[in-house]
Biopython code that builds the backbone (N, CA, C, O; Angstrom):
import numpy as np
from Bio.PDB.StructureBuilder import StructureBuilder

atoms = [
    (1, "MET", "N", (110.173, 164.171, 126.146)),
    (1, "MET", "CA", (109.320, 163.443, 127.043)),
    (1, "MET", "C", (108.152, 162.856, 126.247)),
    (1, "MET", "O", (107.565, 163.544, 125.413)),
    (2, "THR", "N", (107.822, 161.623, 126.494)),
    (2, "THR", "CA", (106.686, 160.992, 125.834)),
    (2, "THR", "C", (105.652, 160.593, 126.860)),
    (2, "THR", "O", (105.964, 160.328, 128.021)),
    (3, "TRP", "N", (104.448, 160.557, 126.417)),
    (3, "TRP", "CA", (103.354, 160.190, 127.297)),
    (3, "TRP", "C", (102.733, 158.900, 126.761)),
    (3, "TRP", "O", (102.255, 158.862, 125.627)),
    (4, "LEU", "N", (102.742, 157.880, 127.554)),
    (4, "LEU", "CA", (102.136, 156.612, 127.160)),
    (4, "LEU", "C", (101.107, 156.195, 128.200)),
    (4, "LEU", "O", (101.411, 156.063, 129.386)),
    (5, "ASP", "N", (99.908, 155.997, 127.736)),
    (5, "ASP", "CA", (98.875, 155.470, 128.631)),
    (5, "ASP", "C", (99.031, 153.963, 128.717)),
    (5, "ASP", "O", (99.341, 153.291, 127.733)),
    (6, "GLU", "N", (98.812, 153.460, 129.892)),
    (6, "GLU", "CA", (98.841, 152.010, 130.083)),
    (6, "GLU", "C", (97.580, 151.422, 129.453)),
    (6, "GLU", "O", (96.477, 151.884, 129.746)),
    (7, "PRO", "N", (97.720, 150.424, 128.606)),
    (7, "PRO", "CA", (96.514, 149.824, 128.015)),
    (7, "PRO", "C", (95.620, 149.208, 129.091)),
    (7, "PRO", "O", (96.092, 148.753, 130.133)),
    (8, "ARG", "N", (94.349, 149.209, 128.814)),
    (8, "ARG", "CA", (93.393, 148.584, 129.727)),
    (8, "ARG", "C", (93.594, 147.072, 129.707)),
    (8, "ARG", "O", (94.010, 146.498, 128.701)),
    (9, "ARG", "N", (93.295, 146.451, 130.817)),
    (9, "ARG", "CA", (93.327, 144.995, 130.856)),
    (9, "ARG", "C", (92.105, 144.457, 130.127)),
    (9, "ARG", "O", (91.070, 145.119, 130.054)),
    (10, "LEU", "N", (92.236, 143.258, 129.592)),
    (10, "LEU", "CA", (91.119, 142.634, 128.899)),
    (10, "LEU", "C", (89.908, 142.530, 129.813)),
    (10, "LEU", "O", (88.779, 142.718, 129.360)),
    (11, "SER", "N", (90.119, 142.238, 131.078)),
    (11, "SER", "CA", (88.986, 142.119, 132.008)),
    (11, "SER", "C", (88.233, 143.444, 132.124)),
    (11, "SER", "O", (87.007, 143.441, 132.235)),
    (12, "GLU", "N", (88.941, 144.574, 132.100)),
    (12, "GLU", "CA", (88.279, 145.887, 132.148)),
    (12, "GLU", "C", (87.459, 146.130, 130.885)),
    (12, "GLU", "O", (86.335, 146.628, 130.945)),
    (13, "ILE", "N", (88.039, 145.770, 129.746)),
    (13, "ILE", "CA", (87.347, 145.954, 128.466)),
    (13, "ILE", "C", (86.087, 145.096, 128.434)),
    (13, "ILE", "O", (85.022, 145.565, 128.034)),
    (14, "LEU", "N", (86.210, 143.841, 128.854)),
    (14, "LEU", "CA", (85.059, 142.941, 128.856)),
    (14, "LEU", "C", (83.969, 143.421, 129.808)),
    (14, "LEU", "O", (82.785, 143.359, 129.477)),
    (15, "ASP", "N", (84.359, 143.897, 130.985)),
    (15, "ASP", "CA", (83.377, 144.417, 131.945)),
    (15, "ASP", "C", (82.651, 145.641, 131.396)),
    (15, "ASP", "O", (81.432, 145.756, 131.523)),
    (16, "ALA", "N", (83.398, 146.548, 130.791)),
    (16, "ALA", "CA", (82.786, 147.757, 130.225)),
    (16, "ALA", "C", (81.852, 147.401, 129.076)),
    (16, "ALA", "O", (80.754, 147.947, 128.973)),
    (17, "ALA", "N", (82.286, 146.491, 128.217)),
    (17, "ALA", "CA", (81.448, 146.084, 127.090)),
    (17, "ALA", "C", (80.174, 145.405, 127.573)),
    (17, "ALA", "O", (79.101, 145.622, 127.010)),
    (18, "ARG", "N", (80.285, 144.595, 128.601)),
    (18, "ARG", "CA", (79.103, 143.897, 129.131)),
    (18, "ARG", "C", (78.100, 144.901, 129.716)),
    (18, "ARG", "O", (76.895, 144.758, 129.507)),
    (19, "LEU", "N", (78.578, 145.903, 130.437)),
    (19, "LEU", "CA", (77.683, 146.924, 130.968)),
    (19, "LEU", "C", (76.995, 147.672, 129.826)),
    (19, "LEU", "O", (75.778, 147.856, 129.852)),
    (20, "LEU", "N", (77.757, 148.099, 128.837)),
    (20, "LEU", "CA", (77.179, 148.828, 127.710)),
    (20, "LEU", "C", (76.170, 147.971, 126.956)),
    (20, "LEU", "O", (75.122, 148.462, 126.538)),
    (21, "GLU", "N", (76.485, 146.696, 126.783)),
    (21, "GLU", "CA", (75.556, 145.783, 126.110)),
    (21, "GLU", "C", (74.241, 145.685, 126.872)),
    (21, "GLU", "O", (73.169, 145.687, 126.267)),
    (22, "ARG", "N", (74.319, 145.600, 128.174)),
    (22, "ARG", "CA", (73.104, 145.516, 128.989)),
    (22, "ARG", "C", (72.312, 146.818, 128.936)),
    (22, "ARG", "O", (71.081, 146.800, 128.934)),
    (23, "GLN", "N", (73.020, 147.952, 128.894)),
    (23, "GLN", "CA", (72.328, 149.231, 128.785)),
    (23, "GLN", "C", (71.605, 149.351, 127.441)),
    (23, "GLN", "O", (70.463, 149.808, 127.387)),
    (24, "VAL", "N", (72.265, 148.945, 126.368)),
    (24, "VAL", "CA", (71.637, 148.987, 125.042)),
    (24, "VAL", "C", (70.437, 148.031, 125.008)),
    (24, "VAL", "O", (69.365, 148.395, 124.526)),
    (25, "TRP", "N", (70.621, 146.821, 125.516)),
    (25, "TRP", "CA", (69.522, 145.853, 125.535)),
    (25, "TRP", "C", (68.344, 146.408, 126.326)),
    (25, "TRP", "O", (67.201, 146.319, 125.879)),
    (26, "TYR", "N", (68.611, 146.975, 127.488)),
    (26, "TYR", "CA", (67.542, 147.469, 128.348)),
    (26, "TYR", "C", (66.771, 148.585, 127.650)),
    (26, "TYR", "O", (65.546, 148.643, 127.757)),
    (27, "ASN", "N", (67.452, 149.455, 126.949)),
    (27, "ASN", "CA", (66.779, 150.527, 126.232)),
    (27, "ASN", "C", (65.867, 149.956, 125.146)),
    (27, "ASN", "O", (64.754, 150.442, 124.945)),
    (28, "ARG", "N", (66.343, 148.925, 124.450)),
    (28, "ARG", "CA", (65.518, 148.286, 123.416)),
    (28, "ARG", "C", (64.308, 147.599, 124.060)),
    (28, "ARG", "O", (63.192, 147.672, 123.543)),
    (29, "TYR", "N", (64.545, 146.936, 125.188)),
    (29, "TYR", "CA", (63.450, 146.312, 125.921)),
    (29, "TYR", "C", (62.409, 147.373, 126.301)),
    (29, "TYR", "O", (61.211, 147.163, 126.110)),
    (30, "TRP", "N", (62.861, 148.501, 126.834)),
    (30, "TRP", "CA", (61.941, 149.547, 127.283)),
    (30, "TRP", "C", (61.118, 150.103, 126.119)),
    (30, "TRP", "O", (59.924, 150.367, 126.264)),
    (31, "ASN", "N", (61.761, 150.276, 124.972)),
    (31, "ASN", "CA", (61.028, 150.758, 123.797)),
    (31, "ASN", "C", (59.953, 149.759, 123.381)),
    (31, "ASN", "O", (58.843, 150.151, 123.023)),
    (32, "ARG", "N", (60.280, 148.472, 123.428)),
    (32, "ARG", "CA", (59.276, 147.460, 123.095)),
    (32, "ARG", "C", (58.158, 147.484, 124.130)),
    (32, "ARG", "O", (56.988, 147.356, 123.769)),
    (33, "ARG", "N", (58.492, 147.644, 125.400)),
    (33, "ARG", "CA", (57.493, 147.705, 126.468)),
    (33, "ARG", "C", (56.500, 148.837, 126.215)),
    (33, "ARG", "O", (55.291, 148.665, 126.370)),
    (34, "VAL", "N", (57.023, 149.983, 125.828)),
    (34, "VAL", "CA", (56.157, 151.132, 125.521)),
    (34, "VAL", "C", (55.241, 150.798, 124.344)),
    (34, "VAL", "O", (54.057, 151.131, 124.374)),
    (35, "ARG", "N", (55.774, 150.142, 123.305)),
    (35, "ARG", "CA", (54.945, 149.773, 122.148)),
    (35, "ARG", "C", (53.839, 148.790, 122.551)),
    (35, "ARG", "O", (52.723, 148.870, 122.038)),
    (36, "ILE", "N", (54.142, 147.872, 123.460)),
    (36, "ILE", "CA", (53.123, 146.932, 123.942)),
    (36, "ILE", "C", (52.062, 147.691, 124.738)),
    (36, "ILE", "O", (50.867, 147.491, 124.520)),
    (37, "GLU", "N", (52.487, 148.557, 125.656)),
    (37, "GLU", "CA", (51.536, 149.310, 126.481)),
    (37, "GLU", "C", (50.635, 150.207, 125.646)),
    (37, "GLU", "O", (49.475, 150.416, 126.004)),
    (38, "ARG", "N", (51.143, 150.741, 124.542)),
    (38, "ARG", "CA", (50.353, 151.630, 123.676)),
    (38, "ARG", "C", (49.545, 150.864, 122.634)),
    (38, "ARG", "O", (48.791, 151.462, 121.866)),
    (39, "GLY", "N", (49.702, 149.543, 122.607)),
    (39, "GLY", "CA", (48.933, 148.738, 121.662)),
    (39, "GLY", "C", (49.530, 148.641, 120.278)),
    (39, "GLY", "O", (48.875, 148.128, 119.372)),
    (40, "HIS", "N", (50.745, 149.112, 120.078)),
    (40, "HIS", "CA", (51.398, 149.038, 118.768)),
    (40, "HIS", "C", (52.018, 147.661, 118.528)),
    (40, "HIS", "O", (52.209, 147.254, 117.382)),
    (41, "THR", "N", (52.325, 146.955, 119.594)),
    (41, "THR", "CA", (52.832, 145.584, 119.527)),
    (41, "THR", "C", (51.910, 144.715, 120.356)),
    (41, "THR", "O", (51.508, 145.096, 121.456)),
    (42, "LYS", "N", (51.576, 143.553, 119.832)),
    (42, "LYS", "CA", (50.617, 142.666, 120.483)),
    (42, "LYS", "C", (51.312, 141.397, 120.957)),
    (42, "LYS", "O", (52.121, 140.811, 120.236)),
    (43, "LEU", "N", (50.984, 140.976, 122.189)),
    (43, "LEU", "CA", (51.455, 139.697, 122.706)),
    (43, "LEU", "C", (50.556, 138.600, 122.161)),
    (43, "LEU", "O", (49.330, 138.693, 122.228)),
    (44, "VAL", "N", (51.185, 137.552, 121.617)),
    (44, "VAL", "CA", (50.428, 136.455, 121.023)),
    (44, "VAL", "C", (51.054, 135.122, 121.437)),
    (44, "VAL", "O", (52.183, 135.074, 121.923)),
    (45, "THR", "N", (50.304, 134.057, 121.236)),
    (45, "THR", "CA", (50.853, 132.719, 121.476)),
    (45, "THR", "C", (51.796, 132.366, 120.326)),
    (45, "THR", "O", (51.777, 133.007, 119.275)),
    (46, "ARG", "N", (52.609, 131.351, 120.535)),
    (46, "ARG", "CA", (53.506, 130.892, 119.468)),
    (46, "ARG", "C", (52.693, 130.480, 118.234)),
    (46, "ARG", "O", (53.100, 130.744, 117.103)),
    (47, "GLU", "N", (51.561, 129.842, 118.455)),
    (47, "GLU", "CA", (50.723, 129.402, 117.339)),
    (47, "GLU", "C", (50.208, 130.597, 116.529)),
    (47, "GLU", "O", (50.203, 130.568, 115.298)),
    (48, "GLU", "N", (49.774, 131.645, 117.237)),
    (48, "GLU", "CA", (49.308, 132.851, 116.536)),
    (48, "GLU", "C", (50.443, 133.500, 115.760)),
    (48, "GLU", "O", (50.247, 133.975, 114.641)),
    (49, "TRP", "N", (51.631, 133.519, 116.358)),
    (49, "TRP", "CA", (52.791, 134.122, 115.703)),
    (49, "TRP", "C", (53.153, 133.353, 114.440)),
    (49, "TRP", "O", (53.420, 133.948, 113.396)),
    (50, "GLU", "N", (53.160, 132.029, 114.539)),
    (50, "GLU", "CA", (53.506, 131.202, 113.375)),
    (50, "GLU", "C", (52.475, 131.331, 112.258)),
    (50, "GLU", "O", (52.826, 131.201, 111.085)),
    (51, "ALA", "N", (51.209, 131.585, 112.597)),
    (51, "ALA", "CA", (50.157, 131.735, 111.597)),
    (51, "ALA", "C", (50.154, 133.123, 110.956)),
    (51, "ALA", "O", (49.540, 133.316, 109.907)),
    (52, "ALA", "N", (50.824, 134.075, 111.568)),
    (52, "ALA", "CA", (50.818, 135.458, 111.071)),
    (52, "ALA", "C", (51.727, 135.612, 109.851)),
    (52, "ALA", "O", (52.621, 134.799, 109.618)),
    (53, "GLU", "N", (51.479, 136.662, 109.087)),
    (53, "GLU", "CA", (52.329, 136.992, 107.943)),
    (53, "GLU", "C", (53.696, 137.450, 108.439)),
    (53, "GLU", "O", (53.818, 137.999, 109.534)),
    (54, "LEU", "N", (54.713, 137.223, 107.629)),
    (54, "LEU", "CA", (56.083, 137.555, 108.008)),
    (54, "LEU", "C", (56.218, 139.028, 108.387)),
    (54, "LEU", "O", (56.865, 139.350, 109.383)),
    (55, "ARG", "N", (55.621, 139.920, 107.611)),
    (55, "ARG", "CA", (55.716, 141.359, 107.904)),
    (55, "ARG", "C", (55.128, 141.673, 109.273)),
    (55, "ARG", "O", (55.681, 142.475, 110.025)),
    (56, "GLU", "N", (54.017, 141.045, 109.588)),
    (56, "GLU", "CA", (53.368, 141.277, 110.878)),
    (56, "GLU", "C", (54.229, 140.730, 112.021)),
    (56, "GLU", "O", (54.334, 141.355, 113.076)),
    (57, "ARG", "N", (54.840, 139.567, 111.810)),
    (57, "ARG", "CA", (55.725, 138.995, 112.831)),
    (57, "ARG", "C", (56.861, 139.951, 113.177)),
    (57, "ARG", "O", (57.195, 140.137, 114.348)),
    (58, "ASN", "N", (57.443, 140.547, 112.161)),
    (58, "ASN", "CA", (58.623, 141.393, 112.352)),
    (58, "ASN", "C", (58.310, 142.780, 112.886)),
    (58, "ASN", "O", (59.208, 143.466, 113.375)),
    (59, "THR", "N", (57.059, 143.206, 112.802)),
    (59, "THR", "CA", (56.773, 144.595, 113.161)),
    (59, "THR", "C", (55.805, 144.786, 114.318)),
    (59, "THR", "O", (55.922, 145.766, 115.055)),
    (60, "THR", "N", (54.847, 143.875, 114.500)),
    (60, "THR", "CA", (53.801, 144.174, 115.482)),
    (60, "THR", "C", (53.491, 143.058, 116.470)),
    (60, "THR", "O", (52.614, 143.228, 117.316)),
    (61, "LEU", "N", (54.174, 141.933, 116.392)),
    (61, "LEU", "CA", (53.857, 140.812, 117.276)),
    (61, "LEU", "C", (55.070, 140.361, 118.069)),
    (61, "LEU", "O", (56.206, 140.471, 117.609)),
    (62, "ILE", "N", (54.812, 139.850, 119.275)),
    (62, "ILE", "CA", (55.849, 139.185, 120.056)),
    (62, "ILE", "C", (55.178, 138.026, 120.800)),
    (62, "ILE", "O", (54.062, 138.160, 121.303)),
    (63, "ILE", "N", (55.862, 136.914, 120.860)),
    (63, "ILE", "CA", (55.328, 135.731, 121.523)),
    (63, "ILE", "C", (55.316, 135.976, 123.030)),
    (63, "ILE", "O", (56.300, 136.438, 123.607)),
    (64, "ASP", "N", (54.186, 135.659, 123.654)),
    (64, "ASP", "CA", (54.008, 135.958, 125.075)),
    (64, "ASP", "C", (55.081, 135.322, 125.963)),
    (64, "ASP", "O", (55.525, 135.954, 126.921)),
    (65, "SER", "N", (55.503, 134.107, 125.676)),
    (65, "SER", "CA", (56.531, 133.460, 126.503)),
    (65, "SER", "C", (57.899, 134.123, 126.325)),
    (65, "SER", "O", (58.688, 134.182, 127.268)),
    (66, "ILE", "N", (58.173, 134.613, 125.137)),
    (66, "ILE", "CA", (59.422, 135.345, 124.907)),
    (66, "ILE", "C", (59.382, 136.668, 125.660)),
    (66, "ILE", "O", (60.382, 137.080, 126.249)),
    (67, "TRP", "N", (58.234, 137.335, 125.642)),
    (67, "TRP", "CA", (58.103, 138.590, 126.380)),
    (67, "TRP", "C", (58.278, 138.358, 127.875)),
    (67, "TRP", "O", (58.883, 139.182, 128.561)),
    (68, "GLN", "N", (57.755, 137.245, 128.387)),
    (68, "GLN", "CA", (57.945, 136.940, 129.802)),
    (68, "GLN", "C", (59.427, 136.784, 130.118)),
    (68, "GLN", "O", (59.885, 137.238, 131.167)),
    (69, "GLY", "N", (60.180, 136.152, 129.228)),
    (69, "GLY", "CA", (61.630, 136.044, 129.409)),
    (69, "GLY", "C", (62.296, 137.404, 129.416)),
    (69, "GLY", "O", (63.240, 137.631, 130.174)),
    (70, "ALA", "N", (61.812, 138.319, 128.575)),
    (70, "ALA", "CA", (62.360, 139.676, 128.549)),
    (70, "ALA", "C", (62.057, 140.410, 129.844)),
    (70, "ALA", "O", (62.909, 141.136, 130.356)),
    (71, "LEU", "N", (60.858, 140.232, 130.381)),
    (71, "LEU", "CA", (60.515, 140.861, 131.661)),
    (71, "LEU", "C", (61.427, 140.355, 132.774)),
    (71, "LEU", "O", (61.886, 141.132, 133.610)),
    (72, "ASP", "N", (61.684, 139.058, 132.779)),
    (72, "ASP", "CA", (62.582, 138.475, 133.784)),
    (72, "ASP", "C", (64.003, 139.010, 133.625)),
    (72, "ASP", "O", (64.665, 139.337, 134.610)),
    (73, "ALA", "N", (64.464, 139.096, 132.379)),
    (73, "ALA", "CA", (65.813, 139.610, 132.117)),
    (73, "ALA", "C", (65.922, 141.080, 132.501)),
    (73, "ALA", "O", (66.959, 141.513, 133.003)),
    (74, "ALA", "N", (64.871, 141.846, 132.270)),
    (74, "ALA", "CA", (64.874, 143.267, 132.649)),
    (74, "ALA", "C", (64.983, 143.415, 134.155)),
    (74, "ALA", "O", (65.726, 144.263, 134.649)),
    (75, "ARG", "N", (64.240, 142.586, 134.889)),
    (75, "ARG", "CA", (64.297, 142.625, 136.352)),
    (75, "ARG", "C", (65.720, 142.303, 136.839)),
    (75, "ARG", "O", (66.248, 142.983, 137.719)),
    (76, "ARG", "N", (66.330, 141.266, 136.263)),
    (76, "ARG", "CA", (67.709, 140.915, 136.642)),
    (76, "ARG", "C", (68.676, 142.038, 136.297)),
    (76, "ARG", "O", (69.590, 142.336, 137.065)),
    (77, "THR", "N", (68.474, 142.658, 135.144)),
    (77, "THR", "CA", (69.343, 143.762, 134.731)),
    (77, "THR", "C", (69.222, 144.929, 135.698)),
    (77, "THR", "O", (70.231, 145.516, 136.090)),
    (78, "GLU", "N", (68.001, 145.271, 136.087)),
    (78, "GLU", "CA", (67.784, 146.355, 137.051)),
    (78, "GLU", "C", (68.489, 146.054, 138.374)),
    (78, "GLU", "O", (69.095, 146.940, 138.977)),
    (79, "GLU", "N", (68.408, 144.814, 138.814)),
    (79, "GLU", "CA", (69.053, 144.427, 140.075)),
    (79, "GLU", "C", (70.579, 144.434, 139.955)),
    (79, "GLU", "O", (71.269, 144.920, 140.852)),
    (80, "ASP", "N", (71.103, 143.902, 138.859)),
    (80, "ASP", "CA", (72.551, 143.764, 138.684)),
    (80, "ASP", "C", (73.244, 145.089, 138.376)),
    (80, "ASP", "O", (74.298, 145.396, 138.932)),
    (81, "VAL", "N", (72.642, 145.861, 137.490)),
    (81, "VAL", "CA", (73.276, 147.089, 136.996)),
    (81, "VAL", "C", (72.867, 148.295, 137.834)),
    (81, "VAL", "O", (73.644, 149.234, 138.006)),
    (82, "GLY", "N", (71.648, 148.261, 138.350)),
    (82, "GLY", "CA", (71.111, 149.407, 139.074)),
    (82, "GLY", "C", (70.277, 150.257, 138.137)),
    (82, "GLY", "O", (70.747, 150.670, 137.076)),
    (83, "ILE", "N", (69.064, 150.513, 138.520)),
    (83, "ILE", "CA", (68.139, 151.274, 137.678)),
    (83, "ILE", "C", (68.706, 152.645, 137.315)),
    (83, "ILE", "O", (68.415, 153.184, 136.247)),
    (84, "GLU", "N", (69.519, 153.203, 138.215)),
    (84, "GLU", "CA", (70.107, 154.531, 137.949)),
    (84, "GLU", "C", (71.131, 154.493, 136.814)),
    (84, "GLU", "O", (71.517, 155.546, 136.306)),
    (85, "ASN", "N", (71.574, 153.315, 136.410)),
    (85, "ASN", "CA", (72.546, 153.169, 135.317)),
    (85, "ASN", "C", (71.900, 152.699, 134.022)),
    (85, "ASN", "O", (72.585, 152.222, 133.117)),
    (86, "LEU", "N", (70.573, 152.834, 133.934)),
    (86, "LEU", "CA", (69.866, 152.316, 132.766)),
    (86, "LEU", "C", (69.078, 153.383, 132.014)),
    (86, "LEU", "O", (68.147, 153.062, 131.276)),
    (87, "GLY", "N", (69.445, 154.651, 132.198)),
    (87, "GLY", "CA", (68.785, 155.704, 131.457)),
    (87, "GLY", "C", (67.679, 156.333, 132.286)),
    (87, "GLY", "O", (67.586, 156.081, 133.487)),
    (88, "PRO", "N", (66.846, 157.144, 131.665)),
    (88, "PRO", "CA", (66.814, 157.400, 130.220)),
    (88, "PRO", "C", (67.922, 158.361, 129.792)),
    (88, "PRO", "O", (68.440, 159.135, 130.597)),
    (89, "TRP", "N", (68.270, 158.293, 128.522)),
    (89, "TRP", "CA", (69.321, 159.134, 127.976)),
    (89, "TRP", "C", (68.786, 159.987, 126.850)),
    (89, "TRP", "O", (67.823, 159.623, 126.174)),
    (90, "ASP", "N", (69.428, 161.135, 126.656)),
    (90, "ASP", "CA", (69.062, 161.949, 125.500)),
    (90, "ASP", "C", (69.787, 161.383, 124.272)),
    (90, "ASP", "O", (70.559, 160.432, 124.389)),
    (91, "ASP", "N", (69.538, 161.962, 123.111)),
    (91, "ASP", "CA", (70.110, 161.427, 121.878)),
    (91, "ASP", "C", (71.639, 161.425, 121.892)),
    (91, "ASP", "O", (72.258, 160.487, 121.388)),
    (92, "PHE", "N", (72.249, 162.458, 122.458)),
    (92, "PHE", "CA", (73.710, 162.514, 122.516)),
    (92, "PHE", "C", (74.257, 161.379, 123.375)),
    (92, "PHE", "O", (75.170, 160.664, 122.963)),
    (93, "GLU", "N", (73.688, 161.218, 124.579)),
    (93, "GLU", "CA", (74.152, 160.163, 125.474)),
    (93, "GLU", "C", (73.933, 158.779, 124.860)),
    (93, "GLU", "O", (74.791, 157.905, 124.983)),
    (94, "TRP", "N", (72.798, 158.579, 124.206)),
    (94, "TRP", "CA", (72.508, 157.316, 123.547)),
    (94, "TRP", "C", (73.551, 157.041, 122.454)),
    (94, "TRP", "O", (74.016, 155.912, 122.298)),
    (95, "GLY", "N", (73.905, 158.070, 121.715)),
    (95, "GLY", "CA", (74.944, 157.918, 120.698)),
    (95, "GLY", "C", (76.293, 157.552, 121.300)),
    (95, "GLY", "O", (77.021, 156.730, 120.743)),
    (96, "MET", "N", (76.628, 158.154, 122.429)),
    (96, "MET", "CA", (77.889, 157.832, 123.107)),
    (96, "MET", "C", (77.906, 156.379, 123.578)),
    (96, "MET", "O", (78.912, 155.689, 123.409)),
    (97, "ILE", "N", (76.829, 155.917, 124.154)),
    (97, "ILE", "CA", (76.763, 154.539, 124.652)),
    (97, "ILE", "C", (76.935, 153.559, 123.489)),
    (97, "ILE", "O", (77.713, 152.610, 123.588)),
    (98, "ASN", "N", (76.218, 153.782, 122.398)),
    (98, "ASN", "CA", (76.348, 152.906, 121.242)),
    (98, "ASN", "C", (77.742, 152.990, 120.630)),
    (98, "ASN", "O", (78.299, 151.975, 120.213)),
    (99, "GLY", "N", (78.305, 154.190, 120.576)),
    (99, "GLY", "CA", (79.653, 154.352, 120.033)),
    (99, "GLY", "C", (80.704, 153.646, 120.873)),
    (99, "GLY", "O", (81.615, 153.018, 120.335)),
    (100, "LYS", "N", (80.580, 153.747, 122.183)),
    (100, "LYS", "CA", (81.519, 153.052, 123.077)),
    (100, "LYS", "C", (81.432, 151.547, 122.892)),
    (100, "LYS", "O", (82.454, 150.866, 122.804)),
    (101, "LEU", "N", (80.202, 151.024, 122.831)),
    (101, "LEU", "CA", (80.043, 149.584, 122.652)),
    (101, "LEU", "C", (80.628, 149.142, 121.315)),
    (101, "LEU", "O", (81.310, 148.119, 121.246)),
    (102, "SER", "N", (80.370, 149.892, 120.270)),
    (102, "SER", "CA", (80.914, 149.560, 118.958)),
    (102, "SER", "C", (82.442, 149.554, 118.976)),
    (102, "SER", "O", (83.067, 148.651, 118.420)),
    (103, "ALA", "N", (83.039, 150.554, 119.612)),
    (103, "ALA", "CA", (84.497, 150.645, 119.673)),
    (103, "ALA", "C", (85.103, 149.490, 120.472)),
    (103, "ALA", "O", (86.095, 148.896, 120.050)),
    (104, "LEU", "N", (84.512, 149.174, 121.618)),
    (104, "LEU", "CA", (85.045, 148.071, 122.422)),
    (104, "LEU", "C", (84.901, 146.745, 121.687)),
    (104, "LEU", "O", (85.802, 145.908, 121.735)),
    (105, "ARG", "N", (83.797, 146.553, 121.020)),
    (105, "ARG", "CA", (83.635, 145.309, 120.261)),
    (105, "ARG", "C", (84.631, 145.244, 119.107)),
    (105, "ARG", "O", (85.135, 144.168, 118.787)),
    (106, "TRP", "N", (84.918, 146.379, 118.482)),
    (106, "TRP", "CA", (85.911, 146.409, 117.400)),
    (106, "TRP", "C", (87.279, 145.992, 117.934)),
    (106, "TRP", "O", (87.985, 145.207, 117.302)),
    (107, "VAL", "N", (87.649, 146.520, 119.100)),
    (107, "VAL", "CA", (88.921, 146.165, 119.726)),
    (107, "VAL", "C", (88.992, 144.662, 119.978)),
    (107, "VAL", "O", (90.064, 144.060, 119.905)),
    (108, "MET", "N", (87.830, 144.059, 120.278)),
    (108, "MET", "CA", (87.792, 142.630, 120.588)),
    (108, "MET", "C", (87.608, 141.768, 119.340)),
    (108, "MET", "O", (87.494, 140.547, 119.446)),
    (109, "GLY", "N", (87.579, 142.390, 118.158)),
    (109, "GLY", "CA", (87.565, 141.609, 116.929)),
    (109, "GLY", "C", (86.303, 141.660, 116.099)),
    (109, "GLY", "O", (86.283, 141.118, 114.994)),
    (110, "ASP", "N", (85.244, 142.292, 116.589)),
    (110, "ASP", "CA", (84.018, 142.418, 115.794)),
    (110, "ASP", "C", (84.186, 143.488, 114.733)),
    (110, "ASP", "O", (85.134, 144.273, 114.766)),
    (111, "ASP", "N", (83.256, 143.510, 113.792)),
    (111, "ASP", "CA", (83.211, 144.580, 112.803)),
    (111, "ASP", "C", (82.712, 145.852, 113.475)),
    (111, "ASP", "O", (82.056, 145.799, 114.516)),
    (112, "TRP", "N", (83.028, 146.997, 112.871)),
    (112, "TRP", "CA", (82.486, 148.266, 113.356)),
    (112, "TRP", "C", (80.960, 148.182, 113.337)),
    (112, "TRP", "O", (80.371, 147.474, 112.521)),
    (113, "ASP", "N", (80.358, 148.898, 114.225)),
    (113, "ASP", "CA", (78.902, 149.026, 114.297)),
    (113, "ASP", "C", (78.184, 147.731, 114.656)),
    (113, "ASP", "O", (76.995, 147.587, 114.372)),
    (114, "MET", "N", (78.891, 146.785, 115.277)),
    (114, "MET", "CA", (78.256, 145.551, 115.729)),
    (114, "MET", "C", (77.558, 145.857, 117.062)),
    (114, "MET", "O", (78.197, 145.946, 118.110)),
    (115, "LEU", "N", (76.242, 146.015, 116.991)),
    (115, "LEU", "CA", (75.494, 146.410, 118.187)),
    (115, "LEU", "C", (74.395, 145.415, 118.532)),
    (115, "LEU", "O", (73.424, 145.774, 119.197)),
    (116, "ASP", "N", (74.537, 144.170, 118.090)),
    (116, "ASP", "CA", (73.562, 143.148, 118.468)),
    (116, "ASP", "C", (73.599, 142.951, 119.981)),
    (116, "ASP", "O", (74.658, 143.024, 120.602)),
    (117, "THR", "N", (72.433, 142.702, 120.559)),
    (117, "THR", "CA", (72.385, 142.431, 122.004)),
    (117, "THR", "C", (71.686, 141.120, 122.261)),
    (117, "THR", "O", (71.542, 140.713, 123.414)),
]
sb = StructureBuilder()
sb.init_structure("model")
sb.init_model(0)
sb.init_chain("A")
sb.init_seg("    ")
for serial, (resi, resn, name, xyz) in enumerate(atoms, 1):
    if name == "N":
        sb.init_residue(resn, " ", resi, " ")
    sb.init_atom(name, np.array(xyz, "f"), 0.0, 1.0, " ", f" {name:<3s}", serial, name[0])
structure = sb.get_structure()
C-alpha cells in the first residue's frame, strides 16, 4: 500500500504565500512603528532624507510620506487579514512563519530564504 498526498493547487499555494507575506510585512511595519514611537527612527521630509548621510538614511530616518503609506497599508492589512492573524508571535512562531514563506516561494521558483516583502 502506498500513501500519496494530493498536491496543493497553485491557487492554494499563492493564497498561503500572500497571507504569510502580509504577516511578515506587518511585523516589520510594527517594529518600525515601535522605533518611531521610541525616537530611534525619525520621520523627515524627502528633502531632509536626501540631505542626510547614507548611513543615517538606512538606519534612523524614514520619509514622512512613505510612512503615511505604510500606515495606510497596515490599516488595510488589519482589515483584510484580521488583527488576530497578525501576531504577536514568539521566536519559534516567527521562525515558522518565515520558514513557510521561504519554502512556498522556493516552490514557486525563488531562491531559498527569499523573504522580501
